[in-house]
N, CA, C and O atoms as CSV, one atom per row, in Angstrom:
chain,resi,resn,atom,element,x,y,z
A,1,LEU,N,N,0.827,-1.194,0.000
A,1,LEU,CA,C,0.000,0.000,0.000
A,1,LEU,C,C,0.873,1.260,0.000
A,1,LEU,O,O,0.597,2.209,-0.734
A,2,ALA,N,N,1.907,1.267,0.810
A,2,ALA,CA,C,2.795,2.431,0.850
A,2,ALA,C,C,3.547,2.587,-0.458
A,2,ALA,O,O,3.805,3.701,-0.913
A,3,PHE,N,N,3.898,1.449,-1.062
A,3,PHE,CA,C,4.596,1.501,-2.347
A,3,PHE,C,C,3.715,2.129,-3.427
A,3,PHE,O,O,4.191,2.939,-4.223
A,4,LEU,N,N,2.430,1.759,-3.456
A,4,LEU,CA,C,1.505,2.339,-4.438
A,4,LEU,C,C,1.352,3.839,-4.237
A,4,LEU,O,O,1.244,4.595,-5.203
A,5,ASN,N,N,1.343,4.266,-2.980
A,5,ASN,CA,C,1.237,5.686,-2.671
A,5,ASN,C,C,2.458,6.444,-3.199
A,5,ASN,O,O,2.321,7.538,-3.745
A,6,VAL,N,N,3.626,5.875,-3.040
A,6,VAL,CA,C,4.850,6.512,-3.540
A,6,VAL,C,C,4.816,6.584,-5.069
A,6,VAL,O,O,5.168,7.607,-5.655
A,7,VAL,N,N,4.390,5.495,-5.708
A,7,VAL,CA,C,4.318,5.472,-7.169
A,7,VAL,C,C,3.323,6.519,-7.668
A,7,VAL,O,O,3.615,7.236,-8.625
A,8,GLU,N,N,2.154,6.618,-7.035
A,8,GLU,CA,C,1.155,7.606,-7.439
A,8,GLU,C,C,1.680,9.032,-7.252
A,8,GLU,O,O,1.425,9.892,-8.094
A,9,ASN,N,N,2.397,9.291,-6.180
A,9,ASN,CA,C,2.965,10.618,-5.952
A,9,ASN,C,C,4.000,10.974,-7.011
A,9,ASN,O,O,4.048,12.113,-7.475
A,10,VAL,N,N,4.824,10.010,-7.394
A,10,VAL,CA,C,5.820,10.249,-8.437
A,10,VAL,C,C,5.140,10.537,-9.768
A,10,VAL,O,O,5.548,11.447,-10.489
A,11,MET,N,N,4.106,9.771,-10.098
A,11,MET,CA,C,3.378,9.991,-11.355
A,11,MET,C,C,2.687,11.357,-11.347
A,11,MET,O,O,2.690,12.056,-12.361
A,12,ALA,N,N,2.099,11.739,-10.220
A,12,ALA,CA,C,1.454,13.043,-10.121
A,12,ALA,C,C,2.476,14.159,-10.271
A,12,ALA,O,O,2.207,15.163,-10.929
A,13,TYR,N,N,3.642,13.991,-9.669
A,13,TYR,CA,C,4.703,14.996,-9.794
A,13,TYR,C,C,5.111,15.177,-11.251
A,13,TYR,O,O,5.311,16.305,-11.704
A,14,ARG,N,N,5.235,14.083,-11.982
A,14,ARG,CA,C,5.606,14.164,-13.404
A,14,ARG,C,C,4.526,14.861,-14.223
A,14,ARG,O,O,4.833,15.673,-15.096
A,15,ARG,N,N,3.262,14.546,-13.946
A,15,ARG,CA,C,2.166,15.215,-14.663
A,15,ARG,C,C,2.162,16.709,-14.376
A,15,ARG,O,O,1.950,17.520,-15.278
A,16,GLN,N,N,2.394,17.068,-13.133
A,16,GLN,CA,C,2.352,18.467,-12.750
A,16,GLN,C,C,3.525,19.247,-13.310
A,16,GLN,O,O,3.418,20.460,-13.494
A,17,LYS,N,N,4.630,18.594,-13.583
A,17,LYS,CA,C,5.758,19.277,-14.213
A,17,LYS,C,C,5.407,19.676,-15.637
A,17,LYS,O,O,5.857,20.718,-16.114
A,18,VAL,N,N,4.608,18.860,-16.326
A,18,VAL,CA,C,4.222,19.136,-17.709
A,18,VAL,C,C,3.165,20.230,-17.765
A,18,VAL,O,O,3.292,21.174,-18.543
A,19,ASP,N,N,2.130,20.113,-16.952
A,19,ASP,CA,C,1.017,21.070,-16.959
A,19,ASP,C,C,0.694,21.442,-15.520
A,19,ASP,O,O,0.178,20.631,-14.751
A,20,ALA,N,N,1.006,22.683,-15.173
A,20,ALA,CA,C,0.830,23.120,-13.784
A,20,ALA,C,C,-0.620,23.125,-13.343
A,20,ALA,O,O,-0.890,23.076,-12.143
A,21,THR,N,N,-1.557,23.183,-14.267
A,21,THR,CA,C,-2.969,23.234,-13.889
A,21,THR,C,C,-3.627,21.865,-13.932
A,21,THR,O,O,-4.844,21.768,-13.772
A,22,SER,N,N,-2.846,20.792,-14.146
A,22,SER,CA,C,-3.449,19.477,-14.297
A,22,SER,C,C,-4.090,18.975,-13.005
A,22,SER,O,O,-5.075,18.238,-13.056
A,23,GLU,N,N,-3.561,19.351,-11.876
A,23,GLU,CA,C,-4.120,18.892,-10.603
A,23,GLU,C,C,-4.097,20.041,-9.607
A,23,GLU,O,O,-3.030,20.493,-9.191
A,24,TRP,N,N,-5.281,20.509,-9.229
A,24,TRP,CA,C,-5.374,21.676,-8.362
A,24,TRP,C,C,-5.017,21.356,-6.924
A,24,TRP,O,O,-4.780,22.277,-6.143
A,25,GLY,N,N,-4.968,20.096,-6.544
A,25,GLY,CA,C,-4.613,19.734,-5.175
A,25,GLY,C,C,-3.233,20.229,-4.787
A,25,GLY,O,O,-2.957,20.464,-3.611
A,26,ARG,N,N,-2.389,20.382,-5.753
A,26,ARG,CA,C,-1.038,20.878,-5.511
A,26,ARG,C,C,-1.071,22.293,-4.930
A,26,ARG,O,O,-0.169,22.682,-4.188
A,27,TYR,N,N,-2.094,23.049,-5.263
A,27,TYR,CA,C,-2.173,24.447,-4.850
A,27,TYR,C,C,-3.043,24.653,-3.611
A,27,TYR,O,O,-3.334,25.793,-3.248
A,28,ALA,N,N,-3.455,23.585,-2.967
A,28,ALA,CA,C,-4.358,23.719,-1.822
A,28,ALA,C,C,-3.731,24.534,-0.693
A,28,ALA,O,O,-4.422,25.297,-0.018
A,29,ASP,N,N,-2.437,24.375,-0.490
A,29,ASP,CA,C,-1.768,25.095,0.589
A,29,ASP,C,C,-1.251,26.464,0.161
A,29,ASP,O,O,-0.826,27.256,1.001
A,30,GLN,N,N,-1.284,26.747,-1.141
A,30,GLN,CA,C,-0.756,28.017,-1.654
A,30,GLN,C,C,-1.788,28.670,-2.577
A,30,GLN,O,O,-1.704,28.516,-3.796
A,31,PRO,N,N,-2.752,29.389,-2.018
A,31,PRO,CA,C,-3.804,29.998,-2.841
A,31,PRO,C,C,-3.258,30.986,-3.876
A,31,PRO,O,O,-3.831,31.119,-4.957
A,32,ALA,N,N,-2.168,31.672,-3.563
A,32,ALA,CA,C,-1.603,32.626,-4.522
A,32,ALA,C,C,-1.068,31.893,-5.744
A,32,ALA,O,O,-1.208,32.383,-6.864
A,33,ALA,N,N,-0.467,30.744,-5.553
A,33,ALA,CA,C,0.039,29.955,-6.681
A,33,ALA,C,C,-1.120,29.442,-7.521
A,33,ALA,O,O,-1.024,29.394,-8.748
A,34,ARG,N,N,-2.218,29.058,-6.869
A,34,ARG,CA,C,-3.400,28.602,-7.602
A,34,ARG,C,C,-3.972,29.742,-8.436
A,34,ARG,O,O,-4.351,29.541,-9.590
A,35,GLY,N,N,-4.036,30.934,-7.857
A,35,GLY,CA,C,-4.535,32.085,-8.600
A,35,GLY,C,C,-3.658,32.417,-9.790
A,35,GLY,O,O,-4.163,32.782,-10.851
A,36,MET,N,N,-2.348,32.296,-9.625
A,36,MET,CA,C,-1.445,32.573,-10.732
A,36,MET,C,C,-1.617,31.541,-11.846
A,36,MET,O,O,-1.614,31.899,-13.024
A,37,ALA,N,N,-1.767,30.277,-11.489
A,37,ALA,CA,C,-1.964,29.232,-12.493
A,37,ALA,C,C,-3.280,29.445,-13.231
A,37,ALA,O,O,-3.350,29.258,-14.446
A,38,LEU,N,N,-4.320,29.836,-12.503
A,38,LEU,CA,C,-5.606,30.106,-13.134
A,38,LEU,C,C,-5.509,31.314,-14.062
A,38,LEU,O,O,-6.096,31.309,-15.144
A,39,SER,N,N,-4.784,32.337,-13.655
A,39,SER,CA,C,-4.593,33.517,-14.510
A,39,SER,C,C,-3.856,33.155,-15.788
A,39,SER,O,O,-4.215,33.623,-16.868
A,40,LEU,N,N,-2.835,32.329,-15.674
A,40,LEU,CA,C,-2.100,31.905,-16.868
A,40,LEU,C,C,-2.981,31.082,-17.798
A,40,LEU,O,O,-2.907,31.226,-19.019
A,41,LEU,N,N,-3.808,30.225,-17.228
A,41,LEU,CA,C,-4.730,29.442,-18.039
A,41,LEU,C,C,-5.718,30.344,-18.768
A,41,LEU,O,O,-5.999,30.132,-19.948
A,42,MET,N,N,-6.243,31.343,-18.076
A,42,MET,CA,C,-7.183,32.278,-18.702
A,42,MET,C,C,-6.514,33.071,-19.820
A,42,MET,O,O,-7.134,33.340,-20.849
A,43,MET,N,N,-5.256,33.444,-19.621
A,43,MET,CA,C,-4.533,34.176,-20.664
A,43,MET,C,C,-4.358,33.317,-21.914
A,43,MET,O,O,-4.324,33.842,-23.027
A,44,LYS,N,N,-4.248,32.010,-21.738
A,44,LYS,CA,C,-4.146,31.118,-22.891
A,44,LYS,C,C,-5.479,31.015,-23.629
A,44,LYS,O,O,-5.501,30.809,-24.842
A,45,LEU,N,N,-6.601,31.159,-22.898
A,45,LEU,CA,C,-7.922,30.995,-23.501
A,45,LEU,C,C,-8.502,32.283,-24.080
A,45,LEU,O,O,-9.396,32.223,-24.925
A,46,VAL,N,N,-8.020,33.431,-23.651
A,46,VAL,CA,C,-8.568,34.713,-24.097
A,46,VAL,C,C,-8.538,34.869,-25.619
A,46,VAL,O,O,-9.538,35.313,-26.183
A,47,PRO,N,N,-7.452,34.531,-26.310
A,47,PRO,CA,C,-7.467,34.699,-27.770
A,47,PRO,C,C,-8.579,33.917,-28.465
A,47,PRO,O,O,-9.109,34.368,-29.480
A,48,TYR,N,N,-8.936,32.752,-27.930
A,48,TYR,CA,C,-9.997,31.960,-28.542
A,48,TYR,C,C,-11.369,32.603,-28.345
A,48,TYR,O,O,-12.284,32.351,-29.129
A,49,ALA,N,N,-11.523,33.411,-27.331
A,49,ALA,CA,C,-12.784,34.101,-27.101
A,49,ALA,C,C,-12.852,35.421,-27.869
A,49,ALA,O,O,-13.925,35.816,-28.325
A,50,VAL,N,N,-11.722,36.098,-28.014
A,50,VAL,CA,C,-11.700,37.423,-28.630
A,50,VAL,C,C,-11.580,37.345,-30.154
A,50,VAL,O,O,-12.170,38.161,-30.862
A,51,LEU,N,N,-10.832,36.388,-30.654
A,51,LEU,CA,C,-10.578,36.301,-32.088
A,51,LEU,C,C,-11.852,36.203,-32.935
A,51,LEU,O,O,-11.936,36.900,-33.947
A,52,PRO,N,N,-12.840,35.387,-32.585
A,52,PRO,CA,C,-14.063,35.354,-33.390
A,52,PRO,C,C,-14.789,36.699,-33.455
A,52,PRO,O,O,-15.367,37.048,-34.484
A,53,ILE,N,N,-14.757,37.443,-32.364
A,53,ILE,CA,C,-15.408,38.753,-32.352
A,53,ILE,C,C,-14.693,39.707,-33.295
A,53,ILE,O,O,-15.339,40.455,-34.028
A,54,ILE,N,N,-13.377,39.687,-33.283
A,54,ILE,CA,C,-12.592,40.558,-34.160
A,54,ILE,C,C,-12.812,40.177,-35.616
A,54,ILE,O,O,-12.999,41.052,-36.461
A,55,ILE,N,N,-12.792,38.885,-35.921
A,55,ILE,CA,C,-13.005,38.429,-37.294
A,55,ILE,C,C,-14.393,38.821,-37.774
A,55,ILE,O,O,-14.553,39.265,-38.911
A,56,GLU,N,N,-15.397,38.661,-36.922
A,56,GLU,CA,C,-16.767,39.023,-37.287
A,56,GLU,C,C,-16.874,40.520,-37.590
A,56,GLU,O,O,-17.575,40.927,-38.516
A,57,LYS,N,N,-16.172,41.328,-36.801
A,57,LYS,CA,C,-16.228,42.770,-36.992
A,57,LYS,C,C,-15.590,43.178,-38.324
A,57,LYS,O,O,-16.129,44.026,-39.035
A,58,PHE,N,N,-14.444,42.578,-38.663
A,58,PHE,CA,C,-13.741,42.972,-39.880
A,58,PHE,C,C,-14.340,42.373,-41.145
A,58,PHE,O,O,-14.225,42.976,-42.211
A,59,THR,N,N,-14.973,41.211,-41.065
A,59,THR,CA,C,-15.562,40.600,-42.252
A,59,THR,C,C,-16.964,41.130,-42.518
A,59,THR,O,O,-17.474,41.000,-43.631
A,60,GLY,N,N,-17.585,41.719,-41.521
A,60,GLY,CA,C,-18.921,42.272,-41.699
A,60,GLY,C,C,-20.016,41.239,-41.546
A,60,GLY,O,O,-21.193,41.575,-41.675
A,61,LYS,N,N,-19.668,39.998,-41.277
A,61,LYS,CA,C,-20.677,38.968,-41.082
A,61,LYS,C,C,-21.138,39.017,-39.638
A,61,LYS,O,O,-20.330,38.909,-38.715
A,62,GLU,N,N,-22.434,39.179,-39.447
A,62,GLU,CA,C,-22.973,39.237,-38.097
A,62,GLU,C,C,-24.047,38.173,-37.938
A,62,GLU,O,O,-24.700,37.779,-38.904
A,63,THR,N,N,-24.217,37.723,-36.725
A,63,THR,CA,C,-25.286,36.777,-36.449
A,63,THR,C,C,-26.588,37.544,-36.335
A,63,THR,O,O,-26.593,38.743,-36.056
A,64,GLU,N,N,-27.681,36.851,-36.550
A,64,GLU,CA,C,-28.987,37.495,-36.416
A,64,GLU,C,C,-29.235,37.773,-34.944
A,64,GLU,O,O,-29.315,36.846,-34.138
A,65,SER,N,N,-29.354,39.032,-34.594
A,65,SER,CA,C,-29.429,39.392,-33.178
A,65,SER,C,C,-30.776,39.068,-32.548
A,65,SER,O,O,-30.827,38.699,-31.375
A,66,GLY,N,N,-31.852,39.196,-33.286
A,66,GLY,CA,C,-33.160,39.006,-32.690
A,66,GLY,C,C,-33.552,37.560,-32.509
A,66,GLY,O,O,-34.277,37.229,-31.571
A,67,ASP,N,N,-33.088,36.692,-33.386
A,67,ASP,CA,C,-33.486,35.296,-33.345
A,67,ASP,C,C,-32.267,34.420,-33.082
A,67,ASP,O,O,-31.197,34.631,-33.651
A,68,ASN,N,N,-32.446,33.461,-32.233
A,68,ASN,CA,C,-31.336,32.592,-31.878
A,68,ASN,C,C,-31.517,31.224,-32.525
A,68,ASN,O,O,-31.687,30.222,-31.831
A,69,TYR,N,N,-31.481,31.185,-33.845
A,69,TYR,CA,C,-31.675,29.934,-34.558
A,69,TYR,C,C,-30.436,29.054,-34.496
A,69,TYR,O,O,-30.539,27.829,-34.566
A,70,SER,N,N,-29.261,29.671,-34.365
A,70,SER,CA,C,-28.039,28.877,-34.337
A,70,SER,C,C,-27.983,27.978,-33.105
A,70,SER,O,O,-27.332,26.933,-33.139
A,71,ALA,N,N,-28.649,28.364,-32.024
A,71,ALA,CA,C,-28.663,27.525,-30.825
A,71,ALA,C,C,-29.390,26.213,-31.088
A,71,ALA,O,O,-29.116,25.211,-30.427
A,72,ASN,N,N,-30.308,26.208,-32.043
A,72,ASN,CA,C,-31.049,25.000,-32.391
A,72,ASN,C,C,-30.438,24.266,-33.575
A,72,ASN,O,O,-31.008,23.283,-34.047
A,73,GLY,N,N,-29.290,24.725,-34.063
A,73,GLY,CA,C,-28.613,24.053,-35.157
A,73,GLY,C,C,-28.919,24.645,-36.524
A,73,GLY,O,O,-28.457,24.111,-37.532
A,74,TYR,N,N,-29.678,25.724,-36.590
A,74,TYR,CA,C,-29.999,26.356,-37.869
A,74,TYR,C,C,-29.091,27.556,-38.093
A,74,TYR,O,O,-28.718,28.251,-37.148
A,75,THR,N,N,-28.738,27.793,-39.357
A,75,THR,CA,C,-27.841,28.906,-39.663
A,75,THR,C,C,-28.581,30.179,-40.023
A,75,THR,O,O,-27.989,31.258,-40.005
A,76,SER,N,N,-29.856,30.081,-40.348
A,76,SER,CA,C,-30.599,31.291,-40.703
A,76,SER,C,C,-32.089,31.092,-40.435
A,76,SER,O,O,-32.556,29.978,-40.193
A,77,LYS,N,N,-32.804,32.180,-40.486
A,77,LYS,CA,C,-34.245,32.134,-40.275
A,77,LYS,C,C,-34.936,31.370,-41.402
A,77,LYS,O,O,-35.898,30.637,-41.170
A,78,ALA,N,N,-34.433,31.549,-42.627
A,78,ALA,CA,C,-35.010,30.848,-43.776
A,78,ALA,C,C,-34.856,29.333,-43.631
A,78,ALA,O,O,-35.777,28.577,-43.941
A,79,GLU,N,N,-33.701,28.899,-43.163
A,79,GLU,CA,C,-33.485,27.461,-42.966
A,79,GLU,C,C,-34.423,26.923,-41.894
A,79,GLU,O,O,-34.937,25.811,-42.019
A,80,TYR,N,N,-34.646,27.697,-40.850
A,80,TYR,CA,C,-35.549,27.285,-39.784
A,80,TYR,C,C,-36.980,27.149,-40.303
A,80,TYR,O,O,-37.660,26.168,-40.006
A,81,LYS,N,N,-37.431,28.131,-41.075
A,81,LYS,CA,C,-38.796,28.100,-41.598
A,81,LYS,C,C,-38.983,26.965,-42.598
A,81,LYS,O,O,-40.055,26.361,-42.647
A,82,SER,N,N,-37.969,26.667,-43.389
A,82,SER,CA,C,-38.105,25.607,-44.373
A,82,SER,C,C,-38.150,24.219,-43.728
A,82,SER,O,O,-38.630,23.263,-44.337
A,83,SER,N,N,-37.658,24.116,-42.515
A,83,SER,CA,C,-37.633,22.810,-41.843
A,83,SER,C,C,-38.931,22.519,-41.101
A,83,SER,O,O,-39.186,21.370,-40.741
A,84,THR,N,N,-39.746,23.523,-40.868
A,84,THR,CA,C,-40.971,23.276,-40.093
A,84,THR,C,C,-42.148,22.984,-40.965
A,84,THR,O,O,-43.248,22.756,-40.461
């Protein structure tokens, strides 16, 4: 049992060296380190949230603001009406 615990700790250490956010238990005793890891993760995700908005603005293609047909899998109001 103790041997398995040592092996699991070594494997967790190796995973955490690759990706600091892979296991949040590591940051339980250091909230500032957890906050920094979360901030770094958010900085990695921000371009994926902002880029579509920028592309939409420059290409002039906008979603239909009044109707939310895309949430149901339709790309336009005409496609929705033709399916019913």
